[in-house]
N, C-alpha and C positions, 0 to 999 in steps of 0.2 A: 249880674254878669254870670253867665254859666260857666261852670267848672270844666276844665279840659279833661278829656278821657285819661284815665290812668294807664301809663305804659304797661304796668303789670297786667291789667285786665285785657288789653290788646294782644299781648303775647299768649295769654291763656287761650283766648278765642281762636287765634291762628293755629296754635298747636292742636287744638281740639278738631278744627276743620281739617288739618293735615292728617290727623289720625283717622278720622272718618273717611277721607278719600282713599287712603291706603287700604282700609278694610273693604271698601266698596269695589276697588280695583282687583283685590285678591279674589272676592267672591265671584266677580264677573269672569276672571280667568279661570276659576274652578269650573263654572258652568260651561264655559265654551270648550274647555278641555274635555269635560264629560260628554258634551254633545258631539264632539269630534270623534271620541272613542267609540260612542254608540254607532256612529255612521261609518266606522272603518269598514272598508271592503278589501277584496283581494283581486289580483289579476294574473292570469296565466299568459306567458309570452312565448310565441314560437317564431323562429327564423327560418325560412325556407330558401333554397336556391344556391346556398353557399355552404362550404364545409371547411373542416380543419381550421387553419390559422385565420382565414377570413371570418369564419363564423365566431371563432373565439374571441377575436378583436371586437367584432360588432357587439357581442354580449358584454364585453368589458367596458364598452362606451355607451351603450343604450340605456338611458336613464330610466325608462319604463321597466326595464328588466332589473336594474339595480335597486329600484324602490318597490318592487313587486310585493314584498313581504313586510313593508313598513306598516306599523300600527297607525300611523298618522295619514295613510293614504286615504283619499276621498274620490268620489265620482269626478268632481271638478278636476283634482290633480291628474286622474287618469287620462281625461280628455286633453288636458293641457300637455302632458308627457307624450301623449300619442301624436299630437300635432308636431311636436319637436322630433319625434323618432327618425324621420327622413333625413334631417340634418345630422343627427347622430350617427346614422349609418354611413352618410357620405364622409364624415370625418374619420370613421373607422377604416373605410376602404382606401382612402387617399394615401396613406403610407405604402400601400402595396401597388400603387400605380393606377388605381381605378378612380378617376375623377368625375366620371359622369354615369353613375349608377342609376338604374330604374328601380324604384321602390313602390310596391303596392302594398298599402297597409289596410287592414280590416279590423274594426274594433266592434265587439258584440257584447251584450249584456244579458244575463239570465239571473234575475234577482240581484243578490249582492255579489255575484260571480261575473267577472269580466274576463274576456279573451281577446288578446291582440296577436294578430298574425301578420308577418311582414314577409313578403315574397320579394326576393332581391335578385336583380340580374346586374352583375357588375359592369357589363358593357365593355367597350373596348378599352384596353389598358394604354396608358402613356408609355411610349417606348423611347429608349435612349437614342439620340441622332448625333450626339457628338460628346466625346469624352477627352478632356484636356487635364491630365494630372502631371504636374511639373515640380521640380524641386529647385531651390536656390540656396545660396549660402555656402559655407565651408564644405558641407557634405553633398553638395549637388550631384557629383559623379558617383559617389558611393551609394546614394539612395536612388539612383536611376532604376535599378532592377526592382526595388520595392515599389516605385511609382508605376512601373509597367505591370506589376501584378495586381493592380487595382481590380476588384471583383466585377465591376460593371463594365459591360461591353456594348458596342453599338448594336441595336436591335433587341436589347434585353428589355424586359419589363422594368420600369423605374421603380424598384422596390427600395423604399427609403431605409429599411433596416439594413439592407445589404450596402447601401451608400454610407450609413453611419458606421457600419462595421469596417468597411474599407478604409474610412478616415482614421479610425482608432488603430487599426493594424499599421498603417503608414506612420502614424506618430509613435507607436510602440517600437517599430523597427528603428526609428531615429533614436529613441532613448537607449535601445540596446547597444547602438553604435557609439554612445557617449554625447549625443546632441541633446542634452537634457533641457534646453530652451527652446526646442523646436515648436513652431506654431504655424498656423496657416495664415499667410498674409492675404490670401484671397480664397474664399470658399463660397462658391455661388452654384445654386441648383436652379436653373431657369426652366420653368414649365409653361407651356402653351397648351391650355386645356382644349382650345377649339381644334387645333391641328393634332392634339394628342403627342406631342413632342416633348422631350426633355434634354437639357444640356447640362453636363458636369464640367464645372471649371474650378480646379483646385490648384494652388500653389503653396507648397510647403517650404517655409524658411527654416532651414536646419539650425541656423545659428552656429556659434563656435562649438568645436569638440572639447569636452572635458575629460580629464585623465584622472586615474588614481594617483594620489600623491602618497606620502609616506604614511605607514600605519604605526600608531603609537599606542602604548599601554603602560601603566604604572604598576601592573600586577607583578608579584614575585612568586607566583605559584609554580610556573614553569620557566625555563630559560627563554630569553628573547629569541635566539636563533631557532628553538623548537617551535615557538609560536609562529614564527615567520614561515616555517615549512608547512604550516597548515593553511596558509593563505591560498585561496583559489584564484589570485590575481597578482599582478606585480605592479609596482610603481611605473607609471608611464603608459599602462594599457587603458583603452577607452573605459570611461566610467559607465557602470551599469548597476542600478539598485539591486538587481537580482543576485549579484555576487556578495552583497552584504548579508542577505538572508542565507545564502549558501554557507558563508563563513560562520554564521551564528549556528546553523544546524551541524556543521562539522565540529565545532567546539563543544556543543552539547553532547555529541556522539562520543567523545573521548571519555566521558564520565569523570573528568578531572575537576569540573566545576559545577557549583549549585545554581549559578546565575551567570548568564552571558549577555552582554549588551554591545552591539556594533552600530555605529553611526558614522555617517559622513559629516564633517564640519564645513558647510558650504561657506559660512562667514569667514572662514580662514583660508579660503582658497586663493592662490596665487599662481599667476601665470597658467590659469585654466587647469591647475592641479588641485584636486579636493582631498585633503587629508582625512584619515579614518581613525577613529578612536575606538579602542576595545576595552571594555570594563569587565573584569572577571571576578567572581568570588569563590573561595574554596568551600567545599562541602563541610558540614559539621563533623561528619564521621568518614574517615577514609577507609575504614575496615568494614567490611559486610560479612555476616555470617548467615548461613542457611542450613536448615535440618529438614530432611524428608524421609518418608517412608514409601516403601513400595513392594509390589510382588510381581513375579513373573514365574512362569512354569519353568523356564530355563534356568533362573538364578535362585528361585525360592524367595522367601521373604528377605527384605534388605532394608538397611538404614544407611543414610548418607549424610555426612557432615562436610560442609564446604566453607572455607575461608578465602575471601577475595580482597586484596588490597587495590583500591582504585588508582593510587599515585604513591609510589614509594619514595621518589625524590624528584628534584626539579628537572631532571633529564627525561622524565616521563615513563620511567620503568614501572611495570606491574608485576604482582605476584599472586599466585593462586595455589591453594592446597586443597586436596580432596581425600577423604577418608570413607570408604564404603565397606560395609560388612554385610554379608548374606550367607545363605545356608551352603551355597556351592561356590561362591566366588567372593574373594576379599581384594580390596585394592586400596593402595595408599600412593598418592601422586603429588608432585610439586612441579610448578611451572613458573618461569621467569621470562617475562617479555621485555625486550629492549627495542624501541623504535628506531627505524633507519630510513634513509631515503625519503619517500613520502610517507610520513607517519600515519597517514589514515590507512594505509594498505600494507606497508612494509615493516618487517620486524625480524629480529633474531629471537629465537626461542631456546632457552635452555630448560632441560627437563629431566626429571628422575621419577621412577616409580617401582613399586613392588606389587606383584600380583600373584595370588595362588588360587588355583581352580581345580575343582573336582567334577568329574562326570564318569558315570559307568565304572570302567576299570582303569581310569586314568587319573593320576594326580600330577600337578606340575606347579612349580614355583618360579617365577621369573623377576630378576632384578635388571632394570635397564636405565641407562643414562645416556643423553644425547644432546645435540645441538642441531638446529635447523634454521634455514633462511627462507622465510615464507613471504608470499605476496597474496593478499586476500581481498581482491575487489568483489563486489557483490555478484558479478556475473563470470569472472575468471579468476581461478585461484591455481597457484602452482608453488613448488618449493623443492628444496634439496635438503638432505639431512645426512648425519652420521650418527649411528647409535651402537653403544656397546651394551651386550646382552650377556647375562649369565643365568642359565636355566637348568633346574634339576627336576627330574621327572621320573615317574613310574608308569609304564604302560603295560598292563597285564603283568606278566612274569619278568618283563624287562625293565631295567633301570638305567639311567644315564645322566650325564652332564653335557652341557653345550655352552661354549664360550665363543661368541661371534662379534666381530667388528663389521657392522652392516651399513654401507652407504645406501641411500635411496633417493627416489625422486617421485614427486606426485603432481597431478594436475586435474583440474575439474572445470567444466563449463556448465553454467546454470542459467536457464531461462525460466522466469516464474512471475506470474502476476502478483503474488504475494508470498512472502517468506513465511508468514505465520499460518495463514489458512489459504493454501494453494488451490486455486480452481483449475489452472492450467499451467503446466511447467514441465520442464525436462532437465534432468541432471545426467551428465556422462562424466565418469571419472576413471583415472587410470593410476595405479600405484606400481612402481618397479623398485626392487631391491635385491640385494645379493651380498655375497662374501667370498673370500678367497683364503685358501690356507696359506698362500704366500704372504698375506698380510697379517698372519697371526691367528686367524680363525680356525675353529675345529672342522669346518666343512667348506667346500667350495659349491656354490649353487647360485642360480639366478631365478627370480620369481617375478611374475607379472599378473596383475589382477585388474580386470576391467568391470566396472559396475555402471548400471544406469537405472533410472527411475522416471516414469512417465505418468503425468496426471492429466486427464482430460475431463471436462465437464460439458458433455454434448447437450444436456438438458438440465434445467434447474432441479437442484437437489440430487442429481445423479452424478457420480464420479466414476471413471474408469481409471484404475491404477495398475500399472504394469512395472515390474521390476526384474532385473536380471543381473547375474554375475557370471564371469568367466575367469578361470584362473589356470595358470600352468607354471610348473617348476621344472627347471633343468637341473637334475641332480643324479648322482649315480644310484642311490638308494634312498628310499623314504626313511629309512632308519638313520640316515645321516643327519636328519633334521630334527629338532626338538618339536613336541606337540603343537607349540604356538605358531609354528611356520608350516604345518601341514594343513591340508584341506579336509573339512568335514562338512556334512549336510544333515539337515533335520532340525526341527525346533521352531520356536515362535516366529523367527525372522527368516527362516529357511523353507524347507518342505514341511508344512504342517501335516499332521497325521503320524508323524514319527517323533521319537525323543530327541532331545538336545544331542546333537553330534552323533546320532545313531547311525548314519549312513557314512560309509567310507570302507576302504580296504580292510580286510580282516586277516589276521594271522592264523597259524595253525590251530591256536587254542579258541578261535572264534572272537578274539578281542578286536575291536575297531581300532586300527592303528593310523587311520587318515590316509590320504592319498596325494599324488602329485598333480592331479587335474581337478578342476571344479567346474560343474555346470549347474546352475539353479536359475529358474524362471518362475514368474508368478503373474497371474492375472486376477484382478479383483473388481467386482462391480458393487459400488456402495451407494445406498439410497438413504439420505437424510430424512427421517420422518419429521424432526423438528429440529430446532436450533441446538438441542442438547443431546439428542440420541439418534441412531440410524441402524440400518441393518446392512449386511454384506454377504455376497457369495463369492467363492474363490476357487482357484484351481492352481496348484503348485506342482512343479516337475523338477527333478534334478538328482544329482549324485556327486559323490567324490570318489575318485578312483585312480589306480595306476595305470589302468588300460582305458583309453579313450572310447573304446568300442562297448563298454559295459552298459547294460540297460538302464534307463533312467526310471526312478521311482516316482510315483505320482500321489498326490494327496488332493482332496476336495472337500468342501464343507460350507457351512453357514456360520455367520458371526453377528455379534451385536457390538455397536460403538456408542460410548457415552463420553460426551464432552463435559468435564468437570472443571471447576476453578483451579484446581491442583494438577490437572493433566487429563489425559485420555484413558479410559478404561476399555480394554479390548477383550472380548470373549468369543472364542472360536471353537466350534465343535467340528473337528476334521477327521476324515476317514482315509486310511492308507489303502487306496483302492488298488494298488499294485500287489497287495498281500492277500492271501487266502482268507476268506471270512470278512474281509474288509473291516479290520478292527478300527474302533473309534477312539479318538484322544482329544481331551479338552485342553485348550491353550488359553491361558489367562494372563493378562498384563495390566497391571494397575500403576499409574504414575510414570 
């Protein structure tokens, strides 16, 4: 009787056979891959007869174009993709309303180089013959206007991208109005290719309107009533997610918090009111310190130290202190902000400062303290103030003191595409202040100053910058006012080509004592050569005087601008073209 095969021997034989098959398969795959690589060819694809969006969409769907640079492309694949090209082009044109295009394809070969040319005639488009866009549900009447604004009209080419955009805009309008479950109960686009007609049939069911519920937060960083004043919505107003993002942006802008999270709790919604939860975290460091160095022709070398407290207490108070030391001007100031009304824009400001300044034959030291009520929206700013001033000064051979209780008001309007790097913008501001001896001041006067700045970018990398200032003071004599309230002209920010505060009324000794009137204007053309530097040409004109009919002084020159991480460097070489010999002066500003 023959012995049965050993199970161990059978397993060994099977394993050996399996290993041999695997090796044979890998070798076969290697040679096929090498053969394919050796036979790789290329094809140039050209589409004629259509342009712009139609051509771009064809190329994005034309498979022979998408695979033209593939290393695995073979002659067989090129012929197959060429046969498929007409269908690809038809699918690419359909969304634009062209359902019966004519495509003439030509495929030629020169060696291993292939060329495919497709001449496309899109034919007559499908046009809209009926548009029915309706709304139903709780917001039916409110959404009527949005439905009527659907972008497709009868006789329009049936462009499906416009159709989809119209649908999205209709749903977006419903969401903004608080209908967050809005959906299309019917959305049909009926196309008859033979008749080249299309019908739009949409019905939007708004569903119920949801409202904002109560806003809750367990934070203790600021008082609950202060947090409530930052809310851009009120309980009972229509729900819209955009307001949540707005609240998050507002809270981050306060600089009170290191993290802000705002979310709607849909699971806790009751009676169609969605509660909002706000989570806030306090920053690790509430005090910030900064130190800077700079130089300007007007002030000389300077150093500045600043302390800023982001949040002094739970009422949202802030404080800031600044110390600046320079060759010709020193400053120490303190500011205390108290939010009021809408805390984003409204505040009471308490401030005190000491400033001493020296130029030419003038030395002045001023201590001031005051309170103001300010409103500071990005586009519109205004405020009123009361300031107590004590100034001691020497002007030439004259010395004096001035104590004033000075009420004032200011307003400004700003239009700008960017507050950091403005390409186009306009600022117009006005300041009004005065004092009266009847209120305990040493002088009676009223002063108004208007200023403006215009920035235009007519061409890429070119900016036109214009600025101007007009000032007038009603006072018996300029000597009744301290130097800080007199008008002067000349310097880096005034009429270049002249020294700082060189222009103004002069006394019998030739000392510049300032004037009651001010007129300054400037036009500058700036060309940015790169992101970090540019060149400029400018013309300045103006003067400070007691007599409005005094001639204006003029300065003109060329400059270089550098944009550095710590600020801008301005180098201007200006000539006082009103003076004999056209003297030249260098104006430098760093930081």
